[in-house]
C-alpha positions as CSV (number, residue, x, y, z in Angstrom):
1,M,91.2,92.0,86.2
2,K,87.8,93.3,87.2
3,K,87.7,96.7,89.0
4,I,85.3,97.3,91.8
5,L,84.1,100.9,92.2
6,L,83.9,102.1,95.7
7,P,81.6,104.9,96.9
8,V,84.5,107.3,97.8
9,A,86.2,109.7,95.5
10,G,86.4,107.3,92.6
11,Y,89.0,104.9,94.2
12,T,88.9,101.4,92.8
13,M,89.7,98.0,94.3
14,S,90.8,95.1,92.2
15,E,89.7,91.5,92.7
16,E,93.2,90.8,93.9
17,D,92.9,93.6,96.5
18,L,89.6,92.2,97.7
19,R,91.1,88.7,98.0
20,E,94.0,90.1,100.1
21,L,91.6,92.0,102.4
22,E,89.4,88.9,102.8
23,N,92.5,86.9,103.7
24,R,93.7,89.5,106.2
25,F,90.3,89.9,108.0
26,T,88.9,86.4,107.9
27,Y,89.3,83.8,110.7
28,H,91.7,81.0,109.7
29,A,91.0,77.8,111.7
30,P,94.2,75.9,112.5
31,H,94.7,72.5,110.8
32,S,97.2,69.6,110.7
33,S,100.6,70.6,112.0
34,Q,99.8,74.3,112.5
35,V,98.9,74.0,116.2
36,V,102.2,72.2,117.0
37,R,104.1,74.9,115.1
38,Y,102.2,77.7,116.9
39,T,103.1,76.1,120.2
40,T,106.7,75.6,119.3
41,L,107.1,79.2,118.1
42,R,105.4,80.6,121.2
43,A,107.8,78.5,123.5
44,K,110.8,79.8,121.7
45,Y,109.6,83.4,121.8
46,L,108.9,83.0,125.6
47,E,112.4,81.7,126.0
48,L,113.9,84.7,124.3
49,A,111.6,87.1,126.2
50,K,112.9,85.6,129.5
51,E,116.5,86.0,128.3
52,I,115.8,89.6,127.4
53,M,114.3,90.4,130.8
54,E,117.2,88.7,132.6
55,S,119.9,90.4,130.5
56,I,118.9,94.1,130.4
57,P,117.7,96.7,132.9
58,K,114.0,97.5,133.3
59,C,113.5,100.5,131.1
60,R,111.6,101.8,128.1
61,E,113.9,100.0,125.7
62,E,113.2,96.7,127.4
63,A,109.5,97.3,127.0
64,V,109.9,98.2,123.4
65,A,112.1,95.1,122.8
66,L,109.4,92.8,124.4
67,T,106.6,94.5,122.5
68,N,108.4,94.0,119.2
69,L,109.2,90.4,120.1
70,E,105.5,89.9,120.8
71,Q,104.6,91.6,117.5
72,S,107.1,89.4,115.7
73,M,105.4,86.3,117.2
74,F,102.0,87.5,116.0
75,W,103.3,88.1,112.5
76,A,104.9,84.6,112.4
77,N,101.7,83.0,113.4
78,A,99.8,85.1,110.9
79,A,102.1,83.9,108.2
80,I,101.2,80.3,109.0
81,A,97.4,81.0,109.4
82,R,97.0,83.2,106.3
83,N,99.2,81.4,103.8
84,E,98.6,77.7,104.3
85,Y,95.4,75.9,103.4
86,S,94.1,72.6,104.5
87,E,94.5,69.8,102.0
88,T,92.5,67.3,104.0
89,R,89.3,69.4,104.7
90,E,87.7,72.5,103.4
91,D,89.0,75.5,105.2
92,F,86.0,77.3,106.9
93,S,87.4,80.8,106.2
94,T,87.7,80.0,102.5
95,R,84.1,78.7,102.3
96,R,82.8,81.8,104.1
97,V,84.6,84.1,101.6
98,E,83.2,82.0,98.6
99,N,79.7,82.2,100.1
100,Y,80.1,86.0,100.5
101,R,81.2,86.4,96.9
102,G,78.3,84.3,95.7
103,K,75.8,86.6,97.5
104,E,77.5,89.7,96.2
105,A,77.3,88.3,92.6
106,D,73.6,87.5,93.1
107,K,73.0,91.1,94.2
108,A,74.8,92.5,91.1
109,E,72.5,90.5,88.7
C-alpha cells in the first residue's frame, strides 16, 4: 500500500484513506432504483416524524428527536449513494476521481 506524505507534521495518508475521502466528498449521481428508494425512505421518515410530533410535547427533547431522525435519514441516503455503483452506465463521480488521480500521477512524473 503506497503512503502519501502530507505537508503537516509527517502524517501519512494511505491510498485506501484517499479513496475513502474521495468517496465521502464526491457527488454521487443517483441511478436505477436509487431515486425510488430515496423517496420511499423519506416518506417513511416523514411518517415517523409526524408521529413523534403528535405523541410528545413540544420541548428540547422533541427537537433533538427530530434532528436525530433527520440525521438518520441523511445517513441512510448516504449509504445508498456512497456504496452502490451503476452497472449500466459509468458513474460520474467515479470518472471524476479517476481523472483527478491521473492528473496527480502526471504531476509526480
